[in-house]
NUSEDO-929129 format. One line per 2 residues: number of its first residue (from 1); for each residue x, y negated, z of C-alpha. Coordinates in pm, whole numbers, plus 50000, padded with zeros to 5 digits. Layout:
NUM = X:Y:Z ~ ...
//
This chain:
1 = 51743:51871:51769 ~ 51919:52065:51490
3 = 51599:52231:51372 ~ 51396:51911:51364
5 = 51663:51714:51180 ~ 51699:51994:50924
7 = 51323:51969:50870 ~ 51362:51600:50783
9 = 51647:51666:50539 ~ 51451:51940:50359
11 = 51143:51718:50340 ~ 51351:51434:50193
13 = 51502:51663:49929 ~ 51161:51797:49827
15 = 51007:51453:49800 ~ 51305:51314:49608
17 = 51286:51609:49370 ~ 50924:51537:49289
19 = 50992:51173:49205 ~ 51341:51188:49057
21 = 51210:51245:48704 ~ 51089:50883:48708
23 = 51380:50727:48896 ~ 51414:50354:48856
25 = 51122:50300:48621 ~ 51347:50224:48324
27 = 51158:50137:48004 ~ 50833:50247:48168
29 = 50782:49906:48334 ~ 50421:49795:48310
31 = 50291:50118:48154 ~ 50130:50273:48463
33 = 49773:50231:48578 ~ 49575:50193:48901
35 = 49817:49921:49010 ~ 49570:49813:49279
37 = 49736:50090:49483 ~ 50052:49877:49497
39 = 49887:49576:49664 ~ 50003:49591:50026
41 = 49777:49569:50330 ~ 49891:49539:50689
43 = 49978:49185:50792 ~ 50268:49275:51019
45 = 50435:49485:50752 ~ 50393:49220:50483
47 = 50546:48956:50713 ~ 50846:49187:50763
49 = 50910:49216:50390 ~ 50749:49559:50358
51 = 51051:49710:50530 ~ 50872:49897:50809
53 = 50853:50247:50658 ~ 51021:50374:50974
55 = 50877:50128:51228 ~ 50506:50072:51154
57 = 50278:50213:51424 ~ 49908:50255:51489
59 = 49641:50148:51244 ~ 49885:49900:51085
61 = 50094:50192:50956 ~ 49831:50348:50729
63 = 49951:50174:50413 ~ 50324:50180:50489
65 = 50362:50531:50630 ~ 50060:50729:50756
67 = 50284:50917:51000 ~ 50312:50601:51209
69 = 49938:50602:51279 ~ 49999:50894:51516
71 = 50167:50650:51756 ~ 49842:50495:51870
73 = 49798:50332:52212 ~ 49416:50316:52207
75 = 49140:50571:52174 ~ 48995:50383:51876
77 = 49100:50081:51670 ~ 48930:49862:51411
79 = 49116:49638:51168 ~ 48996:49378:50917
81 = 49214:49171:50686 ~ 49189:48924:50399
83 = 49456:48830:50147 ~ 49461:48535:49909
85 = 49624:48720:49622 ~ 49745:48580:49290
87 = 49512:48419:49031 ~ 49243:48343:49293
89 = 49188:48714:49360 ~ 49093:48813:49713
91 = 49189:49145:49873 ~ 48955:49267:50146
93 = 49064:49554:50369 ~ 48908:49742:50657
95 = 49027:50040:50861 ~ 48919:50245:51161
97 = 49128:50499:51354 ~ 49026:50742:51627
99 = 49268:50935:51849 ~ 49155:51290:51935
101 = 49370:51426:52215 ~ 49543:51750:52120
103 = 49438:51719:51755 ~ 49570:51395:51612
105 = 49451:51066:51467 ~ 49181:51043:51200
107 = 49157:50719:51001 ~ 48932:50578:50730
109 = 49024:50282:50510 ~ 48869:50079:50232
111 = 49032:49814:50011 ~ 48855:49612:49745
113 = 48955:49332:49508 ~ 48729:49028:49479
115 = 48809:48917:49125 ~ 48501:48711:49047
117 = 48311:48669:48722 ~ 48478:48666:48377
119 = 48321:48529:48061 ~ 48232:48776:47787
121 = 48400:48682:47459 ~ 48378:48839:47115
123 = 48550:48795:46778 ~ 48256:48587:46659
125 = 48222:48395:46987 ~ 48576:48346:47124
127 = 48457:48070:47360 ~ 48209:48301:47529
129 = 47865:48448:47476 ~ 47715:48297:47788
131 = 47732:48635:47963 ~ 47975:48737:48235
133 = 48104:49057:48391 ~ 48270:49129:48726
135 = 48552:49387:48745 ~ 48536:49619:49045
137 = 48846:49780:49197 ~ 48814:49992:49509
139 = 49036:50228:49706 ~ 48887:50437:49989
141 = 49111:50661:50198 ~ 49102:50926:50468
143 = 49413:50995:50676 ~ 49532:51251:50928
145 = 49831:51174:51149 ~ 49984:51386:51423
147 = 50270:51363:51669 ~ 50444:51702:51637
149 = 50696:51630:51913 ~ 50793:51326:52115
151 = 51020:51233:51822 ~ 50855:51358:51503
153 = 50525:51244:51350 ~ 50364:51335:51018
155 = 50083:51177:50821 ~ 49873:51250:50513
157 = 49634:51021:50323 ~ 49395:51105:50039
159 = 49278:50799:49846 ~ 48978:50781:49615
161 = 49033:50526:49335 ~ 48754:50354:49145
163 = 48791:50091:48873 ~ 48531:49943:48639
165 = 48565:49664:48384 ~ 48247:49563:48204
167 = 48118:49884:48044 ~ 48418:50110:48105
169 = 48528:50279:48427 ~ 48754:50543:48574
171 = 48800:50732:48901 ~ 49081:50936:49046
173 = 49260:51059:49356 ~ 49603:50986:49504
175 = 49799:51144:49786 ~ 50034:50978:50037
177 = 50252:51185:50271 ~ 50499:51060:50529
179 = 50730:51160:50814 ~ 50878:50955:51100
181 = 51160:51045:51336 ~ 51236:50853:51657
183 = 51572:50825:51839 ~ 51765:50955:51539
185 = 52098:51110:51635 ~ 52005:51066:52004
187 = 52043:50690:51958 ~ 51768:50524:52158
189 = 51558:50289:51946 ~ 51685:50415:51608
191 = 51406:50544:51381 ~ 51392:50703:51037
193 = 51099:50736:50798 ~ 51020:50864:50454
195 = 50701:50854:50251 ~ 50577:50961:49909
197 = 50295:50742:49776 ~ 50036:50765:49501
199 = 50094:51118:49384 ~ 49800:51241:49178
201 = 49659:51343:48839 ~ 49636:51113:48541
203 = 49334:50886:48495 ~ 49159:50755:48184
205 = 48881:50508:48106 ~ 48546:50601:47954
207 = 48195:50460:47921 ~ 47960:50279:47680
209 = 48221:50011:47618 ~ 48424:50267:47424
211 = 48153:50311:47159 ~ 48234:50158:46820
213 = 47991:50122:46528 ~ 48145:50239:46202
215 = 48053:50382:45862 ~ 48198:50722:45775
217 = 48417:50715:45466 ~ 48300:50917:45168
219 = 47970:51023:45324 ~ 47619:50914:45234
221 = 47498:50830:45584 ~ 47425:50508:45773
223 = 47666:50349:46024 ~ 47692:50538:46353
225 = 47848:50488:46694 ~ 48171:50670:46768
227 = 48348:50704:47100 ~ 48711:50597:47137
229 = 48916:50839:47346 ~ 49155:50638:47563
231 = 49502:50761:47651 ~ 49546:50888:48006
233 = 49777:50696:48240 ~ 49993:50800:48533
235 = 49961:50665:48885 ~ 50234:50428:49014
237 = 50400:50675:49249 ~ 50696:50585:49467
239 = 50937:50737:49715 ~ 51051:50531:50013
241 = 51316:50573:50282 ~ 51347:50348:50585
243 = 51549:50283:50898 ~ 51459:50076:51200
245 = 51625:49976:51523 ~ 51468:49845:51840
247 = 51748:49743:52081 ~ 51678:49716:52452
249 = 51682:49351:52559 ~ 51474:49285:52870
251 = 51113:49296:52992 ~ 51025:48962:52834
253 = 51202:48984:52498 ~ 51191:49244:52222
255 = 51356:49270:51882 ~ 51299:49506:51593
257 = 51496:49516:51268 ~ 51400:49727:50967
259 = 51525:49814:50621 ~ 51386:50032:50346
261 = 51454:50153:49992 ~ 51173:50210:49741
263 = 51214:50413:49424 ~ 50928:50346:49178
265 = 50836:50548:48871 ~ 50722:50244:48669
267 = 50951:49965:48789 ~ 51296:49899:48929
269 = 51406:50003:49277 ~ 51314:49765:49558
271 = 51516:49690:49873 ~ 51342:49543:50178
273 = 51469:49399:50506 ~ 51270:49256:50794
275 = 51275:49164:51160 ~ 51033:49090:51442
277 = 51090:48905:51768 ~ 50840:48952:52050
279 = 50799:48753:52369 ~ 50622:48901:52673
281 = 50462:49165:52446 ~ 50216:48895:52346
283 = 50368:48652:52094 ~ 50548:48767:51782
285 = 50744:48598:51502 ~ 50837:48790:51187
287 = 51038:48746:50870 ~ 51165:48950:50579
289 = 51292:48964:50224 ~ 51229:49195:49929
291 = 51448:49220:49620 ~ 51475:49429:49306
293 = 51825:49366:49162 ~ 51756:49513:48816
295 = 51437:49311:48772 ~ 51489:49011:49000
297 = 51510:48753:48722 ~ 51235:48891:48497
299 = 50976:49125:48644 ~ 50999:49103:49022
301 = 50804:48806:49154 ~ 50827:48854:49532
303 = 51091:48756:49785 ~ 51073:48580:50120
305 = 50805:48668:50374 ~ 50717:48531:50717
307 = 50445:48555:50978 ~ 50334:48545:51339
309 = 50095:48728:51567 ~ 49926:48738:51906
311 = 49846:49052:52108 ~ 49612:48983:52400
313 = 49408:49204:52633 ~ 49059:49058:52671
315 = 48805:49235:52886 ~ 48955:49577:52821
317 = 48981:49515:52447 ~ 49324:49493:52283
319 = 49286:49195:52050 ~ 49550:49131:51782
321 = 49546:48837:51544 ~ 49816:48822:51275
323 = 49914:48598:50985 ~ 50162:48657:50704
325 = 50291:48461:50406 ~ 50458:48610:50098
327 = 50630:48386:49843 ~ 50538:48458:49479
329 = 50709:48328:49164 ~ 50491:48152:48906
331 = 50186:48171:49135 ~ 50091:48031:49471
333 = 50210:48235:49770 ~ 49997:48504:49931
335 = 49829:48425:50264 ~ 49716:48721:50474
337 = 49503:48714:50789 ~ 49402:49012:51002
339 = 49220:49092:51325 ~ 49230:49425:51505
341 = 49039:49549:51809 ~ 49163:49837:52023
343 = 48937:50024:52266
//
C-alpha cells in the first residue's frame, strides 16, 4: 500500500512539473493549435460533465483516461458515436478494444470532423469564386492499458493528428498518459486518477497555399512564387486530476459521483462535477456541470450536461446505447449518441 501510493504521488509531481510552465493559460488563450484534440468523445463522460478522470472504465475511458480501459469486462468491444457539434459540424468517432490476458488491453481509435464545404473567396471576388473546399481534421490513436495490481492501472495513447484546409496541411503526434488507483486509502469505492494529455512537438502548416506571387525589389527579373513560412504552434496540453466515489447501496441501485480539475496550457483551469445513477445495472441517468471561474463570463461556453443510457445483454452481446446533451452558450447545445458492442 505504501509503495503503490508513493508511486502515484511521484507520478503526479512529474506530470505537474511538465505542465506547470503553462499553468492557467493566462494571456495564451486562443493561441494554441490542433484544438480538435479538445473535442470530447465518450457519451457517458460528456453526460457527467467530463468529470470521470478517475471513474471512466472500458472503451469509454480512452479519451478521458486511457488507464481506465484496462478495466474491461469483455474480450473485445466496439464503439461508435456521433456528436452534433457547434456551427453544424459533426464529430464522428469509432474505437475498438481487445483484452489480451496477461498482457493488457490494446485499443485503436479514430475521430474525424465533418465540417462540410466552404466557399472559396478572394480579394477580387469576396462573394465567392464558385469553387469550394472541404477542411479535413482527423485524429487516429493507438492505446495500451494494463492493470498492474487489483488497484492500480496505467494507460498510454499515441495520437496521429492530421489537418488540411484547402491547399495547406499539417500533421503531428500527441501523447496521453494516465494512472488510476482504486480503493484509495483503503476506502472501498473511492478512486483517484491523473492524466496528462496532448503532449507533443510543435506543428506548422505548409503546402501550395503558402505560395505567393511577388516581384523582387531592385532586381531585373519577372515575378516569381515565394513560399511563406508559417509560425509553429504548440499543442493544447493539459493536466487533470480526478476523484470518484461509488458508495454501496444495494443490488438494484448504484450511484457514482465524480469530480475533476483540469489545468490547461492555453486556457483557464476547468472544474468538473458529475454523477450517475444506475438501476438494475441496466438503466442509467447522468448529469454534470463544468465551469472555468476565470473565463466563465467571456471564453468558457460550456456548463450543464445530462444524459441517459441502457446496458442490455442480447444473445451474448453486451449492447450499450447512450445519449448525452451538453449546453453551449451562443450556439445550440451538443447532442451525442453512441452504441457499443461487447463480445
